[in-house]
DRENVEXTOR-884344 format. One record per residue (C-alpha): residue in one letter; x, y, z; residue number from 1. Coordinates in pm, whole numbers, padded with zeros to 5 digits. Layout:
// residues N
r=A, X=X, Y=Y, Z=Z, k=NUM
...
***
This chain:
// residues 203
r=M, X=00101, Y=02785, Z=-05014, k=1
r=N, X=00167, Y=03159, Z=-04981, k=2
r=T, X=00361, Y=03324, Z=-04701, k=3
r=P, X=00061, Y=03476, Z=-04511, k=4
r=A, X=-00105, Y=03134, Z=-04495, k=5
r=L, X=00214, Y=02972, Z=-04368, k=6
r=T, X=00251, Y=03249, Z=-04110, k=7
r=L, X=-00107, Y=03194, Z=-03991, k=8
r=I, X=-00056, Y=02819, Z=-03963, k=9
r=A, X=00264, Y=02871, Z=-03765, k=10
r=A, X=00091, Y=03116, Z=-03532, k=11
r=L, X=-00199, Y=02878, Z=-03475, k=12
r=S, X=00038, Y=02589, Z=-03409, k=13
r=A, X=00231, Y=02795, Z=-03155, k=14
r=A, X=-00091, Y=02906, Z=-02985, k=15
r=W, X=-00217, Y=02547, Z=-02968, k=16
r=G, X=00116, Y=02435, Z=-02824, k=17
r=L, X=00095, Y=02700, Z=-02552, k=18
r=H, X=-00264, Y=02602, Z=-02477, k=19
r=T, X=-00163, Y=02237, Z=-02446, k=20
r=V, X=00115, Y=02326, Z=-02201, k=21
r=W, X=-00126, Y=02543, Z=-02001, k=22
r=M, X=-00385, Y=02265, Z=-01985, k=23
r=S, X=-00123, Y=02011, Z=-01878, k=24
r=R, X=-00012, Y=02239, Z=-01596, k=25
r=R, X=-00372, Y=02293, Z=-01486, k=26
r=L, X=-00430, Y=01919, Z=-01477, k=27
r=R, X=-00115, Y=01860, Z=-01272, k=28
r=T, X=-00218, Y=02135, Z=-01032, k=29
r=A, X=-00566, Y=01987, Z=-00993, k=30
r=R, X=-00413, Y=01653, Z=-00896, k=31
r=R, X=-00198, Y=01809, Z=-00622, k=32
r=D, X=-00311, Y=01913, Z=-00276, k=33
r=P, X=-00247, Y=02290, Z=-00255, k=34
r=L, X=-00121, Y=02284, Z=00106, k=35
r=T, X=00113, Y=01986, Z=00103, k=36
r=G, X=00189, Y=01936, Z=-00265, k=37
r=L, X=00098, Y=01567, Z=-00235, k=38
r=W, X=-00130, Y=01384, Z=-00475, k=39
r=T, X=-00502, Y=01420, Z=-00414, k=40
r=R, X=-00712, Y=01111, Z=-00346, k=41
r=D, X=-00800, Y=01032, Z=-00709, k=42
r=A, X=-00447, Y=01084, Z=-00839, k=43
r=F, X=-00303, Y=00881, Z=-00553, k=44
r=T, X=-00548, Y=00598, Z=-00619, k=45
r=R, X=-00448, Y=00566, Z=-00984, k=46
r=Q, X=-00077, Y=00545, Z=-00905, k=47
r=A, X=-00124, Y=00325, Z=-00597, k=48
r=R, X=-00316, Y=00065, Z=-00796, k=49
r=R, X=-00031, Y=00045, Z=-01043, k=50
r=L, X=00224, Y=-00009, Z=-00764, k=51
r=L, X=00009, Y=-00282, Z=-00609, k=52
r=R, X=00088, Y=-00505, Z=-00906, k=53
r=N, X=00415, Y=-00564, Z=-00725, k=54
r=R, X=00380, Y=-00832, Z=-00455, k=55
r=H, X=00638, Y=-00649, Z=-00241, k=56
r=A, X=00417, Y=-00340, Z=-00213, k=57
r=V, X=00324, Y=-00205, Z=00130, k=58
r=V, X=00017, Y=00012, Z=00196, k=59
r=L, X=00057, Y=00273, Z=00469, k=60
r=L, X=-00182, Y=00510, Z=00643, k=61
r=A, X=-00068, Y=00797, Z=00865, k=62
r=D, X=-00279, Y=01021, Z=01085, k=63
r=V, X=-00171, Y=01317, Z=01299, k=64
r=D, X=-00271, Y=01258, Z=01662, k=65
r=R, X=-00478, Y=01525, Z=01837, k=66
r=F, X=-00478, Y=01743, Z=01527, k=67
r=K, X=-00795, Y=01930, Z=01624, k=68
r=Q, X=-00633, Y=02013, Z=01957, k=69
r=V, X=-00332, Y=02155, Z=01772, k=70
r=N, X=-00558, Y=02382, Z=01568, k=71
r=D, X=-00760, Y=02489, Z=01873, k=72
r=T, X=-00454, Y=02558, Z=02088, k=73
r=H, X=-00197, Y=02695, Z=01842, k=74
r=G, X=-00409, Y=02816, Z=01552, k=75
r=H, X=-00463, Y=02697, Z=01197, k=76
r=A, X=-00129, Y=02831, Z=01076, k=77
r=A, X=00049, Y=02593, Z=01314, k=78
r=G, X=-00179, Y=02311, Z=01204, k=79
r=D, X=-00102, Y=02381, Z=00839, k=80
r=A, X=00272, Y=02387, Z=00915, k=81
r=L, X=00240, Y=02050, Z=01088, k=82
r=L, X=00054, Y=01899, Z=00792, k=83
r=A, X=00305, Y=02035, Z=00543, k=84
r=A, X=00599, Y=01900, Z=00746, k=85
r=T, X=00433, Y=01560, Z=00786, k=86
r=A, X=00372, Y=01545, Z=00411, k=87
r=A, X=00732, Y=01637, Z=00330, k=88
r=R, X=00871, Y=01378, Z=00571, k=89
r=L, X=00644, Y=01108, Z=00433, k=90
r=A, X=00736, Y=01191, Z=00074, k=91
r=H, X=01106, Y=01184, Z=00158, k=92
r=A, X=01075, Y=00849, Z=00334, k=93
r=V, X=00877, Y=00686, Z=00055, k=94
r=G, X=01097, Y=00824, Z=-00221, k=95
r=R, X=01036, Y=00842, Z=-00593, k=96
r=S, X=00967, Y=00472, Z=-00628, k=97
r=G, X=00651, Y=00503, Z=-00417, k=98
r=V, X=00352, Y=00735, Z=-00400, k=99
r=V, X=00211, Y=00949, Z=-00119, k=100
r=G, X=-00126, Y=01122, Z=-00111, k=101
r=R, X=-00334, Y=01334, Z=00121, k=102
r=L, X=-00671, Y=01166, Z=00158, k=103
r=G, X=-00819, Y=01461, Z=00345, k=104
r=G, X=-00780, Y=01647, Z=00672, k=105
r=D, X=-00486, Y=01507, Z=00866, k=106
r=E, X=-00488, Y=01166, Z=00697, k=107
r=F, X=-00221, Y=01054, Z=00452, k=108
r=A, X=-00171, Y=00735, Z=00253, k=109
r=A, X=00128, Y=00584, Z=00079, k=110
r=V, X=00228, Y=00281, Z=-00119, k=111
r=L, X=00592, Y=00179, Z=-00132, k=112
r=V, X=00777, Y=-00124, Z=-00261, k=113
r=D, X=00965, Y=-00319, Z=00008, k=114
r=R, X=01211, Y=-00511, Z=-00206, k=115
r=D, X=01455, Y=-00592, Z=00076, k=116
r=G, X=01199, Y=-00677, Z=00346, k=117
r=T, X=01294, Y=-00390, Z=00579, k=118
r=A, X=00961, Y=-00205, Z=00582, k=119
r=A, X=00894, Y=-00278, Z=00950, k=120
r=D, X=01221, Y=-00120, Z=01062, k=121
r=Q, X=01193, Y=00171, Z=00818, k=122
r=L, X=00840, Y=00254, Z=00929, k=123
r=A, X=00937, Y=00235, Z=01297, k=124
r=I, X=01205, Y=00496, Z=01225, k=125
r=L, X=00958, Y=00699, Z=01022, k=126
r=G, X=00719, Y=00709, Z=01317, k=127
r=R, X=00988, Y=00871, Z=01531, k=128
r=I, X=01080, Y=01117, Z=01255, k=129
r=L, X=00717, Y=01223, Z=01212, k=130
r=A, X=00692, Y=01297, Z=01585, k=131
r=R, X=00977, Y=01549, Z=01575, k=132
r=P, X=00884, Y=01917, Z=01632, k=133
r=V, X=00836, Y=02130, Z=01323, k=134
r=D, X=01079, Y=02420, Z=01279, k=135
r=T, X=00799, Y=02655, Z=01178, k=136
r=A, X=00586, Y=02550, Z=01478, k=137
r=P, X=00831, Y=02453, Z=01755, k=138
r=D, X=00569, Y=02473, Z=02032, k=139
r=V, X=00354, Y=02205, Z=01872, k=140
r=H, X=00412, Y=01860, Z=02019, k=141
r=T, X=00224, Y=01565, Z=01881, k=142
r=S, X=00279, Y=01226, Z=01720, k=143
r=V, X=00165, Y=01047, Z=01407, k=144
r=S, X=-00003, Y=00708, Z=01419, k=145
r=L, X=00091, Y=00462, Z=01145, k=146
r=G, X=-00085, Y=00153, Z=01019, k=147
r=W, X=00040, Y=-00064, Z=00737, k=148
r=V, X=-00015, Y=-00391, Z=00557, k=149
r=R, X=00186, Y=-00598, Z=00311, k=150
r=R, X=00041, Y=-00668, Z=-00030, k=151
r=A, X=00182, Y=-01023, Z=-00019, k=152
r=D, X=-00026, Y=-01108, Z=00290, k=153
r=H, X=-00351, Y=-01027, Z=00107, k=154
r=P, X=-00284, Y=-01089, Z=-00264, k=155
r=D, X=-00651, Y=-01106, Z=-00362, k=156
r=E, X=-00757, Y=-00775, Z=-00207, k=157
r=D, X=-00779, Y=-00441, Z=-00387, k=158
r=L, X=-00655, Y=-00101, Z=-00275, k=159
r=S, X=-00973, Y=-00017, Z=-00083, k=160
r=A, X=-00955, Y=-00338, Z=00120, k=161
r=L, X=-00585, Y=-00290, Z=00194, k=162
r=L, X=-00647, Y=00068, Z=00304, k=163
r=R, X=-00916, Y=-00058, Z=00542, k=164
r=R, X=-00672, Y=-00306, Z=00694, k=165
r=A, X=-00409, Y=-00035, Z=00731, k=166
r=D, X=-00674, Y=00192, Z=00884, k=167
r=E, X=-00762, Y=-00073, Z=01142, k=168
r=A, X=-00396, Y=-00115, Z=01235, k=169
r=M, X=-00358, Y=00262, Z=01263, k=170
r=Y, X=-00669, Y=00293, Z=01478, k=171
r=A, X=-00536, Y=00030, Z=01717, k=172
r=A, X=-00200, Y=00206, Z=01724, k=173
r=K, X=-00370, Y=00535, Z=01807, k=174
r=R, X=-00534, Y=00370, Z=02108, k=175
r=A, X=-00209, Y=00215, Z=02232, k=176
r=P, X=-00128, Y=00355, Z=02581, k=177
r=V, X=00247, Y=00380, Z=02516, k=178
r=P, X=00339, Y=00551, Z=02186, k=179
r=V, X=00682, Y=00385, Z=02170, k=180
r=H, X=00509, Y=00048, Z=02131, k=181
r=R, X=00305, Y=00157, Z=01831, k=182
r=A, X=00543, Y=00032, Z=01560, k=183
r=A, X=00538, Y=-00320, Z=01703, k=184
r=L, X=00160, Y=-00307, Z=01741, k=185
r=D, X=00122, Y=-00190, Z=01381, k=186
r=R, X=00336, Y=-00478, Z=01260, k=187
r=L, X=00127, Y=-00729, Z=01456, k=188
r=L, X=-00213, Y=-00599, Z=01351, k=189
r=A, X=-00122, Y=-00540, Z=00988, k=190
r=S, X=-00065, Y=-00913, Z=00942, k=191
r=V, X=-00391, Y=-01024, Z=01106, k=192
r=T, X=-00652, Y=-01164, Z=00869, k=193
r=G, X=-00963, Y=-01082, Z=01073, k=194
r=R, X=-01130, Y=-00742, Z=01062, k=195
r=R, X=-01123, Y=-00503, Z=01356, k=196
r=P, X=-01348, Y=-00203, Z=01403, k=197
r=G, X=-01194, Y=00092, Z=01222, k=198
r=R, X=-01241, Y=00456, Z=01290, k=199
r=R, X=-01445, Y=00706, Z=01100, k=200
r=R, X=-01245, Y=00867, Z=00819, k=201
r=T, X=-01175, Y=01238, Z=00815, k=202
r=A, X=-01270, Y=01272, Z=00449, k=203
***
């Protein structure tokens, strides 16, 4: 094969390689929420289902309390800062062995693997961390309601069913009159077999 042909083949190969890299980056970007950097619903679902093969998995839902009031009182920039901080704190708490996604609005979901059986204590601490003021919006004071369920308690249920159970626990926690009691309430309700009325999702 002559030199011009080899040069053309090399140029085409390089161009295809660059196109492949560009497409991969576009796909990764499409799977990430632009505000928080978390996985979008579809990307989260794929990874969460894989983690649920582990019987020690825990499904978590988190929802910012009075988020509309934050936006109305402090503006959307403060609301965005609160969402971004909540996402970062959740991702840090879950770590690389788990997955966190933004389902829409102010609602987040996570799946983590509780190998040492300390999820209840860890999530109680997480609830307090999520309630801390955000440096970029120090005047905003709110809390985050958590609801969670253990995979081992419902081994025959899929991700959708486990998310509904976590949602019910979170809804009950949101209605609790004393926020400090929410972690204990979450732990109680997450282990209950019967359904409770959930709340309407934000997305």
